[in-house]
PAZAPA-4460 file (N, C-alpha, C; in steps of 0.05 Angstrom, whole numbers, plus 32768, in hexadecimal, padded with zeros to 4 digits):
% residues 302
    n_x    n_y    n_z   ca_x   ca_y   ca_z    c_x    c_y    c_z   seq   type   mol
   8A6A   8572   85B7   8A71   858A   85A7   8A67   8586   858A     1      M     A
   8A5C   859C   857F   8A52   859B   8564   8A68   859D   854F     2      K     A
   8A65   858E   8539   8A79   858F   8524   8A77   85A8   8513     3      N     A
   8A5F   85B4   8512   8A5B   85CB   8501   8A4A   85E0   850F     4      F     A
   8A4F   85F9   8508   8A3E   860F   8512   8A22   860E   8505     5      D     A
   8A22   8606   84EB   8A0A   8607   84DB   8A0A   85F2   84C6     6      L     A
   89F3   85E5   84C3   89EF   85D2   84AD   89D8   85DE   849C     7      A     A
   89DD   85E0   8481   89C9   85EA   846F   89C0   85D2   845D     8      I     A
   89A7   85CB   845F   899C   85B4   8450   898C   85BE   8437     9      Y     A
   8995   85B4   841E   8988   85BE   8406   898E   85DC   8404    10      G     A
   8987   85EA   83F2   897A   85E3   83D9   898F   85E9   83C3    11      N     A
   899B   85D4   83B9   89B1   85D7   83A6   89A5   85DA   838A    12      L     A
   89A9   85F2   837E   899D   85F9   8365   89B0   860A   8355    13      I     A
   89B0   8607   833B   89C1   8617   832A   89B0   862E   831E    14      L     A
   89B8   8647   8323   89AA   865E   8318   89B7   8667   82FF    15      D     A
   89A7   866D   82EB   89B0   867A   82D2   89A2   8696   82D2    16      R     A
   89B2   86AA   82D7   89A8   86C5   82DC   89AA   86D6   82C2    17      V     A
   8994   86E4   82BC   8993   86F7   82A6   898B   8712   82B0    18      Y     A
   899B   8726   82AA   8994   8742   82B2   8981   874E   829D    19      F     A
   896B   8759   82A6   8958   8767   8296   8954   8783   82A0    20      I     A
   8952   8796   828E   894D   87B2   8296   8930   87B9   828F    21      E     A
   891E   87B2   82A2   8902   87B8   829E   88F3   87A1   8291    22      G     A
   88ED   878C   82A1   88E0   8774   8297   88C3   877B   828D    23      F     A
   88BC   8770   8276   88A1   8773   826B   8897   8757   8264    24      M     A
   887F   8751   826F   8872   8737   826A   8866   8737   824E    25      A     A
   8865   8720   8241   8857   871D   8228   8867   8725   8210    26      G     A
   8881   872B   8214   8892   8732   81FD   88AE   8729   8202    27      T     A
   88C0   872D   81F0   88DC   8726   81F3   88EB   873B   8204    28      S     A
   88FC   8731   8216   890C   8743   8226   892A   873E   8221    29      N     A
   8938   8753   821C   8955   8751   8215   8965   874F   822F    30      E     A
   8976   873B   8231   8988   8739   8248   89A0   874B   8243    31      A     A
   89A8   875A   8258   89BF   876B   8256   89D7   875F   8263    32      V     A
   89D4   8747   826D   89EA   8739   827A   89E0   871E   8285    33      G     A
   89F2   870B   828A   89EA   86F2   8295   8A02   86E4   82A2    34      S     A
   89FB   86D1   82B4   8A10   86C0   82C1   8A02   86A9   82CE    35      Y     A
   8A11   8695   82D7   8A07   867E   82E6   8A14   867E   8302    36      S     A
   8A04   8675   8316   8A0E   8675   8331   8A00   865F   8341    37      A     A
   8A0D   8656   8357   8A00   8645   836A   89E9   8654   8376    38      A     A
   89D1   8649   8376   89B9   8657   837F   89B6   865A   839C    39      G     A
   899F   8656   83A7   8998   865D   83C2   89AC   8656   83D8    40      S     A
   89B5   863D   83D8   89C8   8635   83EC   89E3   8643   83E8    41      T     A
   89EA   8646   83CE   8A02   8655   83C8   8A00   8672   83D1    42      G     A
   89E9   867E   83CE   89E5   869A   83D8   89EA   869C   83F6    43      N     A
   89E0   8688   8405   89E4   8689   8422   8A02   8685   8428    44      M     A
   8A0E   8672   841B   8A2A   866D   8420   8A3B   8685   8419    45      L     A
   8A34   8693   8403   8A43   86AB   83FB   8A40   86C1   8411    46      R     A
   8A28   86C3   841C   8A24   86D7   8431   8A34   86D0   844A    47      A     A
   8A36   86B7   8452   8A46   86AF   8468   8A64   86B4   8463    48      F     A
   8A6C   86AF   844A   8A88   86B4   8443   8A8F   86D2   8447    49      R     A
   8A7D   86E3   8440   8A82   8700   8443   8A7F   870A   8460    50      D     A
   8A6E   86FC   8470   8A6B   8704   848C   8A80   86F8   849E    51      M     A
   8A83   86DE   849C   8A95   86CF   84AE   8A9E   86B5   84A1    52      D     A
   8AB4   86B6   8492   8ABD   869E   8483   8AC8   8688   8496    53      P     A
   8ACB   868E   84B0   8AD5   867A   84C2   8ABE   8667   84CD    54      S     A
   8AA5   866E   84C7   8A8F   865D   84D1   8A92   8641   84C6    55      K     A
   8A8B   862D   84D8   8A8B   8611   84D0   8A70   860A   84C5    56      K     A
   8A6E   8606   84AB   8A54   8602   849D   8A56   85E8   848C    57      I     A
   8A41   85D8   848E   8A3E   85C1   847D   8A27   85C4   846A    58      K     A
   8A2B   85C1   8451   8A16   85C2   843D   8A0F   85A6   8435    59      I     A
   89F5   859F   8437   89EB   8584   8430   89D6   8587   841B    60      V     A
   89D9   8578   8405   89C5   8579   83F0   89C9   8564   83DB    61      G     A
   89B7   8564   83C7   89B8   8551   83B1   89B8   8560   8397    62      K     A
   89C9   8557   8385   89CA   8562   836A   89CB   854B   8356    63      I     A
   89C5   8551   833D   89C5   853C   8329   89E0   8535   831E    64      G     A
   89E2   851E   8311   89FA   8516   8303   89F9   8520   82E7    65      S     A
   89F8   853A   82E4   89F6   8547   82CA   8A08   855F   82C8    66      D     A
   8A08   856C   82B2   8A1A   8583   82AE   8A14   859A   82C1    67      E     A
   89FA   859F   82C7   89F3   85B3   82DA   89FF   85AD   82F5    68      D     A
   89FE   8593   82FD   8A0A   858B   8316   8A28   8590   8317    69      G     A
   8A36   858B   8301   8A53   8591   8300   8A58   85AF   8304    70      D     A
   8A48   85BF   82F7   8A4B   85DC   82F9   8A46   85E5   8316    71      I     A
   8A31   85DA   8322   8A2A   85E1   833D   8A3F   85D9   8351    72      L     A
   8A4B   85C2   834E   8A61   85B9   835F   8A78   85CD   835D    73      V     A
   8A7E   85D5   8345   8A94   85E8   8340   8A8E   8603   834E    74      E     A
   8A75   860D   834B   8A6E   8626   8357   8A70   8625   8376    75      K     A
   8A65   860F   8381   8A66   860C   839E   8A83   8609   83A9    76      M     A
   8A93   85FA   839A   8AAF   85F6   83A2   8ABE   8610   83A2    77      S     A
   8AB8   8621   838E   8AC6   863B   838D   8ABF   864C   83A6    78      D     A
   8AA6   864A   83AF   8A9E   8659   83C6   8AAD   864F   83DF    79      L     A
   8AB1   8635   83E1   8ABD   8629   83F9   8ADB   862F   83FB    80      L     A
   8AE8   8638   83E5   8B05   863E   83E6   8B0C   8653   83FB    81      K     A
   8AF9   8665   8400   8AFE   867A   8414   8AF2   8673   8430    82      A     A
   8AE8   865A   8432   8ADB   8652   844B   8AE7   8637   8454    83      M     A
   8AFD   8638   8462   8B0C   861F   8469   8AFD   860C   847B    84      P     A
   8AE9   8616   848A   8ADB   8604   849D   8AC0   85FA   8492    85      N     A
   8ABB   85FE   8478   8AA2   85F6   846C   8AA6   85DF   8459    86      C     A
   8A92   85CF   8455   8A94   85B8   8443   8A79   85B1   8438    87      S     A
   8A7A   85A1   8422   8A62   8598   8414   8A5E   857A   8418    88      L     A
   8A45   8572   841B   8A3E   8556   841A   8A28   8553   8404    89      R     A
   8A31   854B   83ED   8A1F   854B   83D6   8A19   852E   83CD    90      L     A
   8A00   8529   83C8   89F7   850F   83BD   89F3   8513   83A0    91      D     A
   8A03   8504   838F   8A00   8506   8372   89F8   84EA   8367    92      R     A
   89E2   84E0   8372   89DA   84C4   836B   89CB   84C2   8351    93      S     A
   89C6   84D9   8344   89B8   84D8   832B   89A1   84EC   832B    94      G     A
   8994   84EE   8314   897E   8501   8312   8987   851B   8307    95      G     A
   8976   852F   8308   897B   8549   82FC   8981   855D   8311    96      K     A
   8995   856E   830C   899B   8584   831D   8985   859A   831B    97      T     A
   897C   85A4   8331   8969   85BA   8330   8976   85D3   8324    98      S     A
   8966   85E2   8314   8971   85F9   8307   895B   860F   8306    99      S     A
   8964   8628   8302   8951   863D   8301   895A   8652   82ED   100      A     A
   8948   865E   82DF   894D   8676   82CE   8943   868E   82DF   101      V     A
   8956   86A1   82E4   8950   86B8   82F4   8950   86D1   82E2   102      I     A
   893A   86E0   82E2   8939   86FA   82D5   893D   870F   82EA   103      L     A
   8953   871D   82EA   8959   8732   82FD   8954   874D   82F0   104      S     A
   893D   8759   82F8   8935   8773   82EC   8943   8789   82FC   105      D     A
   8959   8793   82F2   8969   87A6   8301   895D   87C2   8301   106      V     A
   8949   87C6   82F1   893C   87E0   82F1   8929   87E3   8308   107      R     A
   891C   87CD   830F   8908   87CE   8325   8911   87C0   833E   108      S     A
   892A   87B6   833F   8935   87A8   8356   8924   878F   835D   109      N     A
   891C   8780   8349   890D   8768   834E   8919   8751   833E   110      T     A
   8910   8739   8345   8919   8721   8336   8902   870D   8334   111      R     A
   8902   86FE   831E   88EE   86E9   831A   88FD   86D0   8312   112      T     A
   88F4   86B9   831D   8902   86A0   8317   88EF   868B   830C   113      S     A
   88FA   867A   82FB   88EC   8663   82F0   88FD   864B   82F7   114      I     A
   88F3   8639   8307   8903   8623   8312   88FB   8609   8305   115      V     A
   890F   85F9   82FE   890A   85DD   82F6   8917   85CB   830C   116      E     A
   8905   85C0   831D   890E   85B1   8334   891A   8596   832C   117      W     A
   892F   858E   833B   893B   8575   8337   893E   8566   8352   118      G     A
   8955   8559   8356   8958   8548   836D   895C   8557   8387   119      V     A
   8960   8571   8386   8965   857F   839F   894E   857E   83B2   120      C     A
   8936   8577   83A8   891E   8576   83B9   891C   855C   83C9   121      R     A
   892E   8549   83C4   892A   852E   83CE   893A   8527   83E7   122      S     A
   8943   853B   83F6   8950   8535   8410   893D   8527   8422   123      L     A
   8947   8513   8432   8936   8504   8444   8947   84F5   8458   124      A     A
   893B   84EF   846F   8946   84DC   8482   8962   84E2   848A   125      G     A
   8974   84D0   8483   8990   84D1   848C   899F   84E9   8481   126      D     A
   8994   84F7   846D   89A1   850F   8462   89A4   8524   8478   127      D     A
   8992   8524   848B   8991   8539   84A0   89A0   852F   84B8   128      F     A
   89BA   852C   84B6   89CA   851E   84CB   89E2   852E   84D4   129      S     A
   89E6   8546   84CB   89FE   8556   84D3   89FB   855E   84F0   130      V     A
   8A11   855C   84FF   8A12   8564   851B   8A19   8582   851C   131      N     A
   8A04   8592   851B   8A08   85AF   851A   89F8   85BD   8530   132      A     A
   8A02   85D4   8539   89F4   85E4   854E   89DA   85F0   8542   133      S     A
   89DA   85F6   8528   89C3   8602   851B   89BF   85F5   8501   134      W     A
   89A7   85ED   84FB   89A0   85E0   84E1   898C   85F2   84D2   135      S     A
   8992   85F7   84B9   897F   8607   84A9   8975   85F7   8491   136      H     A
   895A   85F6   848E   894D   85E8   8478   8947   85FC   8462   137      L     A
   8957   85FB   844E   8954   860E   8438   893C   8606   8426   138      M     A
   892A   8619   8423   8912   8615   8412   8902   85FD   841C   139      Y     A
   88F9   85FE   8434   88EA   85E8   8440   88D3   85DF   8430   140      L     A
   88C5   85F2   8422   88AD   85EB   8413   88B3   85DB   83FA   141      D     A
   88CD   85D8   83F3   88D4   85C9   83DB   88E0   85AE   83E1   142      T     A
   88E3   85A7   83FB   88EF   858E   8403   88D8   8579   8405   143      L     A
   88D6   8568   83F1   88BF   8556   83EE   88BF   8540   8403   144      D     A
   88D6   8536   840B   88D8   851E   841B   88DD   8522   8438   145      N     A
   88E1   853B   8441   88E6   8540   845D   88CD   853A   846E   146      I     A
   88D2   8531   8486   88BC   852A   8498   88BE   853A   84B2   147      T     A
   88A8   853B   84C1   88A9   8548   84DB   88BD   853A   84ED   148      C     A
   88C0   8520   84EA   88D4   8512   84FB   88F0   851A   84F4   149      N     A
   88F6   851F   84DA   8910   8529   84D2   8917   8544   84E0   150      D     A
   8903   8556   84E0   8908   8570   84EC   890A   856D   850A   151      I     A
   88FA   855C   8516   88FB   8558   8533   8916   854D   853B   152      S     A
   8921   853B   852C   893C   8531   8532   8951   8546   8530   153      E     A
   894F   8558   851C   8961   856E   8519   895F   8580   8532   154      L     A
   8947   8585   853C   8944   8597   8552   8950   858C   856C   155      S     A
   8954   8572   856E   8961   8567   8585   897F   856E   8586   156      K     A
   898A   8574   856F   89A7   857B   856D   89AC   8598   8570   157      R     A
   8998   85AA   856B   899D   85C6   856D   8986   85D6   8562   158      G     A
   898B   85EF   855B   8977   8601   8550   8970   85F9   8533   159      V     A
   8957   85FB   852C   894E   85F5   8511   8940   860E   8506   160      V     A
   8949   8617   84EE   893C   862D   84E0   8935   8623   84C4   161      S     A
   8923   8631   84B7   891B   862A   849C   8912   8643   848D   162      A     A
   8915   8642   8473   8909   8657   8462   88F8   864A   844C   163      D     A
   88EB   865B   843D   88D9   8651   8428   88E1   865C   840D   164      L     A
   88D6   8651   83F8   88DD   8659   83DD   88C5   8663   83CC   165      C     A
   88AF   8656   83CF   8899   8659   83BD   8886   8670   83C5   166      L     A
   887B   867D   83B1   8868   8692   83B6   884B   8689   83B4   167      G     A
   8848   866F   83AD   882D   8663   83AB   882E   8647   83B7   168      R     A
   881D   8642   83CB   881D   8628   83D8   8801   861C   83D7   169      H     A
   87FE   8606   83C8   87E4   85F8   83C8   87DD   85EE   83E4   170      P     A
   87C4   85E7   83E8   87BA   85E0   8403   87C9   85C8   840F   171      Q     A
   87CF   85B4   83FF   87DC   859C   840A   87F9   85A3   8413   172      M     A
   8806   85B5   8403   8821   85BD   840B   8820   85CF   8424   173      L     A
   880C   85E0   8426   8809   85F1   843E   8805   85DF   8457   174      K     A
   87F5   85CB   8454   87F0   85B9   846A   880A   85AB   8473   175      K     A
   881A   85A3   8460   8833   8596   8467   8846   85AA   8475   176      R     A
   8848   85C2   846A   8859   85D7   8476   8851   85DC   8493   177      I     A
   8837   85E0   8497   882E   85E5   84B3   8834   85CE   84C6   178      F     A
   8835   85B6   84BC   883C   859F   84CD   8859   85A0   84D6   179      S     A
   886A   85AE   84C6   8886   85B0   84CD   888B   85C6   84E2   180      Y     A
   887A   85DA   84E3   8881   85F3   84F1   8886   85EF   850F   181      L     A
   8878   85DD   851C   887B   85DA   8539   8896   85CE   8540   182      E     A
   88A5   85C4   852C   88BF   85B9   8531   88D6   85CD   852A   183      H     A
   88CE   85E4   8520   88E2   85F7   8516   88E4   860E   8529   184      I     A
   88FD   8616   8530   8902   862D   8542   88FC   8647   8534   185      D     A
   8908   864C   851D   8906   8665   850F   88FE   8661   84F2   186      Y     A
   88E8   866D   84E9   88E0   866C   84CE   88E5   8687   84C1   187      L     A
   88F3   8688   84AB   88FB   86A1   849D   88EE   86A0   8482   188      I     A
   88DD   86B4   847C   88CF   86B4   8463   88C7   86D0   845A   189      L     A
   88C3   86D3   8440   88BC   86ED   8435   889F   86F3   843A   190      S     A
   8897   870C   8436   887B   8713   8439   8869   8705   8424   191      D     A
   8874   8700   840D   8865   86F2   83F8   8860   86D5   8400   192      V     A
   8874   86C7   840B   8871   86AC   8414   885E   86AA   842C   193      E     A
   8860   86BE   843E   884E   86BF   8455   8831   86C2   844C   194      A     A
   882D   86D3   8439   8812   86D7   842F   8806   86BD   8424   195      K     A
   8817   86AE   8415   880D   8695   840A   8805   8681   841F   196      S     A
   8815   8680   8435   880F   866D   844A   87F6   8672   8459   197      L     A
   87F1   868B   8460   87DC   8691   8474   87C3   869F   8468   198      V     A
   87C2   86A5   844F   87AC   86B4   8445   8791   86A6   8448   199      Q     A
   8791   868C   8447   8778   867D   844A   876E   867E   8467   200      D     A
   8781   8680   847A   8779   8682   8496   876A   869B   849C   201      I     A
   8771   86B0   848D   8764   86CA   8490   874D   86CD   847C   202      K     A
   8742   86B7   8473   872B   86B7   8460   8730   86C8   8447   203      N     A
   8749   86C7   843E   8750   86D4   8425   8754   86F2   8428   204      G     A
   8750   86FE   8440   8754   871A   8443   8771   8720   8447   205      I     A
   877C   8732   8437   8799   8738   8438   879D   8755   8433   206      W     A
   87A6   8763   8447   87AA   8780   8444   87C7   8787   844B   207      R     A
   87CC   87A0   8452   87E7   87A9   8457   87F2   879D   8471   208      S     A
   87E1   8791   8481   87EB   8785   849A   87F3   8768   8497   209      Y     A
   87F7   875F   847E   87FD   8743   8479   8814   8738   8489   210      C     A
   882A   8747   848B   8841   873D   849A   883B   8739   84B7   211      A     A
   882D   874C   84C3   8826   874A   84DF   8814   8732   84E5   212      E     A
   87FF   872F   84D4   87ED   8718   84D7   87FB   86FE   84D4   213      E     A
   880B   86FC   84BF   881A   86E3   84BA   882D   86DD   84D0   214      A     A
   883B   86F1   84DA   884E   86ED   84F0   8840   86E3   8509   215      A     A
   8828   86EE   850F   8819   86E5   8527   8811   86C8   8524   216      K     A
   8806   86C1   850C   87FC   86A6   8507   8812   8692   8508   217      I     A
   8827   8697   84F9   883D   8684   84F7   884E   8684   8510   218      L     A
   8852   869C   851C   8862   869E   8535   8856   868F   854C   219      G     A
   883B   868A   854B   882E   867B   8560   8833   865C   855D   220      A     A
   883D   8654   8546   8840   8638   8540   885D   862F   8544   221      I     A
   8870   863F   8539   888C   8637   853A   8896   8637   8557   222      V     A
   88AD   862B   855C   88B7   8628   8577   88C0   8643   8583   223      K     A
   88CC   8654   8572   88D6   866D   857C   88CC   8686   856E   224      K     A
   88D1   8689   8554   88C9   86A1   8546   88C8   869D   8528   225      A     A
   88B8   86AE   851B   88B8   86B0   84FE   88C0   86CC   84F6   226      V     A
   88CF   86CE   84E1   88D8   86E8   84D6   88CD   86EB   84BA   227      V     A
   88BA   86FD   84B7   88AF   8703   849D   88BD   871C   8492   228      V     A
   88CC   871A   847C   88DC   8730   8473   88D3   873A   8458   229      H     A
   88D8   8753   8453   88D3   8760   8439   88E9   8775   8435   230      S     A
   88EB   8781   841D   8900   8796   841A   88FC   87AE   842C   231      P     A
   88E4   87B1   8437   88DE   87C8   8448   88E3   87C3   8466   232      H     A
   88E5   87AA   846E   88E9   87A3   848A   88E0   8787   8490   233      G     A
   88DF   8781   84AA   88D7   8766   84B3   88C3   8768   84C9   234      S     A
   88B3   8753   84CC   88A1   874F   84E3   88A9   8734   84F0   235      T     A
   88AD   8735   850A   88B4   871C   8518   889C   8714   8529   236      V     A
   8895   86FB   8527   887F   86F0   8536   8888   86DB   8549   237      G     A
   887E   86DC   8562   8885   86C8   8576   886E   86C6   858A   238      S     A
   8865   86AD   858F   8850   86A8   85A3   8837   86B9   859D   239      A     A
   8831   86BC   8583   8819   86CB   857B   881B   86E9   857C   240      G     A
   8832   86F3   8582   8837   8710   8582   884A   8718   856B   241      Q     A
   8849   8731   8563   885A   873A   854D   8867   8755   8553   242      S     A
   887E   8759   8548   888C   8773   854A   889A   8778   852F   243      S     A
   889A   8792   8527   88A4   8799   850D   88BF   87A8   850E   244      S     A
   88CF   87A4   84F9   88E9   87B1   84F6   88EA   87BD   84DA   245      F     A
   88EF   87D7   84D8   88F1   87E4   84BE   890D   87E2   84B3   246      S     A
   890F   87E4   8499   8929   87E3   848B   892A   87F9   8476   247      A     A
   8942   8802   8470   8945   8816   845B   8941   8809   8440   248      K     A
   892C   8811   8432   8925   8806   8418   8936   8812   8402   249      Y     A
   8941   8801   83F1   8952   880B   83DB   8941   8815   83C4   250      I     A
   8942   882F   83BF   8933   883A   83A9   8944   884A   8396   251      T     A
   895D   884F   839D   896D   8862   838E   8983   8855   837D   252      D     A
   8981   883A   8379   8996   882D   836B   898B   8814   835D   253      K     A
   8993   880F   8345   898B   87F7   8336   899E   87E0   833F   254      S     A
   8992   87CA   8347   89A2   87B5   8353   8999   8799   8349   255      L     A
   89AC   8787   834A   89A6   876A   8348   899F   8760   8364   256      N     A
   8986   875B   8369   897D   8754   8384   897B   8736   8388   257      V     A
   8985   8726   8375   8984   8709   8377   8991   8700   8391   258      L     A
   8983   86EF   83A0   898E   86E3   83B8   898A   86F4   83D1   259      G     A
   897A   870A   83CF   8976   871B   83E6   896B   870C   83FE   260      A     A
   8957   86FB   83F9   894C   86EB   840F   8960   86D8   841C   261      G     A
   8971   86CC   840B   8985   86BA   8415   899A   86C9   8426   262      D     A
   89A2   86E0   841D   89B4   86F1   842C   89A8   86F8   8447   263      I     A
   898F   8700   8447   8981   8707   845F   8981   86EF   8473   264      F     A
   897A   86D8   8469   8979   86C0   847B   8994   86B9   8486   265      A     A
   89A9   86BA   8476   89C4   86B4   847F   89CD   86C9   8494   266      A     A
   89C6   86E2   848F   89CE   86F7   84A1   89C0   86F4   84BC   267      S     A
   89A7   86EE   84BC   8998   86EA   84D4   89A3   86D2   84E4   268      F     A
   89A7   86BC   84D6   89B2   86A4   84E4   89CD   86A9   84EF   269      I     A
   89DE   86B7   84E0   89FA   86BC   84E9   89FA   86CB   8503   270      N     A
   89E9   86E0   8505   89E9   86F0   851E   89DC   86E1   8535   271      R     A
   89C8   86D0   852F   89BB   86C0   8544   89CF   86AC   854F   272      M     A
   89DF   86A0   853E   89F4   868D   8547   8A08   869B   8559   273      I     A
   8A0D   86B5   8552   8A20   86C4   8562   8A15   86CE   857D   274      E     A
   89FB   86CA   8581   89EF   86D0   859B   89DF   86EA   859B   275      G     A
   89DB   86F7   8585   89CB   870F   8584   89AE   8709   8589   276      D     A
   899E   871D   8591   8982   871A   8594   8974   8719   8579   277      S     A
   895B   8711   8579   894C   8710   8560   894B   872C   8553   278      I     A
   8945   8740   8563   8944   875C   8559   895E   8764   854D   279      A     A
   8974   875F   855A   898F   8766   8550   8995   8757   8536   280      E     A
   898D   873D   8536   8993   872D   851E   8983   8735   8506   281      S     A
   896A   873D   850A   8959   8747   84F4   8964   8761   84E9   282      V     A
   896B   8773   84FB   8977   878D   84F3   8990   8789   84E3   283      A     A
   89A1   8777   84ED   89BA   8772   84DE   89B4   8765   84C3   284      Y     A
   89A1   8753   84C2   899A   8746   84A9   8992   8759   8493   285      A     A
   8981   876D   849B   8979   8781   8488   8990   8792   847F   286      H     A
   89A0   879B   8492   89B6   87AD   848B   89CB   879F   847A   287      N     A
   89D1   8785   8480   89E5   8777   8471   89DA   8770   8455   288      N     A
   89C0   876A   8452   89B5   8764   8438   89B6   877D   8426   289      T     A
   89AE   8794   8432   89AE   87AD   8423   89CB   87B4   841A   290      T     A
   89DE   87B1   842D   89FA   87B8   8427   8A05   87A6   8411   291      T     A
   89FE   878C   8413   8A08   8779   83FF   89FD   877F   83E3   292      T     A
   89E3   8785   83E1   89D7   878B   83C8   89E2   87A5   83BC   293      L     A
   89E6   87B9   83CD   89F1   87D2   83C3   8A0D   87CF   83B9   294      R     A
   8A1D   87BF   83C7   8A39   87BA   83BF   8A3A   87AA   83A5   295      N     A
   8A26   8799   83A2   8A25   8789   8389   8A1F   879A   8371   296      R     A
   8A0B   87AC   8374   8A05   87BF   835F   89F4   87B2   8349   297      G     A
   89F7   87BD   8332   89E6   87B6   831B   89F5   87A4   8307   298      K     A
   89E7   8790   82FD   89F3   877E   82E9   8A0C   8771   82F3   299      N     A
   8A0E   876B   830D   8A27   875F   8318   8A21   8742   8320   300      E     A
   8A34   8731   831A   8A32   8715   8321   8A35   8712   8340   301      K     A
   8A2A   86FC   834A   8A2D   86F5   8366   8A3C   86DB   8369   302      I     A
***
């Protein structure tokens, strides 16, 4: 019997969020509000709290022995108060806590981040040891020390999924990511991340069919399926084939869209754990992400 429904490995990061109404490059932008929050992993945990707080979830990661680490522990602990079956396994052996400055442009429903990476990237070996039915690798492209053997061992225990973070992947990093894919059941990534991974395979040609092409290429490598998502919908690739799912795009409301991809990933995984099909899980993920962002509204903390 598994000890947990889900184990989330990395990416423990402290977000400092600033609301901007109409970001302009090359000049000063006035913040109309700000707050700090547990970043990507916190976003996923927050989504699970709102969907099903009874889920058994283990968060595994590394943070620094610094003030940002103290703040992050406090933020994560606050989230766990409403989730009695969840727990943290944090390594605070030293180093710097990863942090990010987030500019949330509520006029255009976009966000931009500047990340200063710390020890959260250094998970390796025995860190990946939770006995869980489903394991999720948060921001796989930022985990410097993970190996194919680490992911293979995870897959012996249950389902393995992963998402990505970066919108630009140098060739050596792409090569490393591709070496991981055959050990991963479900890859969840944005259309921007998908473009970065596969554009060289298509000789630099990139048109409106980018999601479909990326889904076919990556879906032929992973064990089960890849989900390429955007605010407009998703394309699922499996065994070299692709299928598309449309979503209602938010155009009528100014929103803080921070964490939308994390909410999507958590929603998809939650429904898959419950036994829904991929199509049902993708549809739910879009609907729940949109609902969450709409309920959050403008200039609202998460």
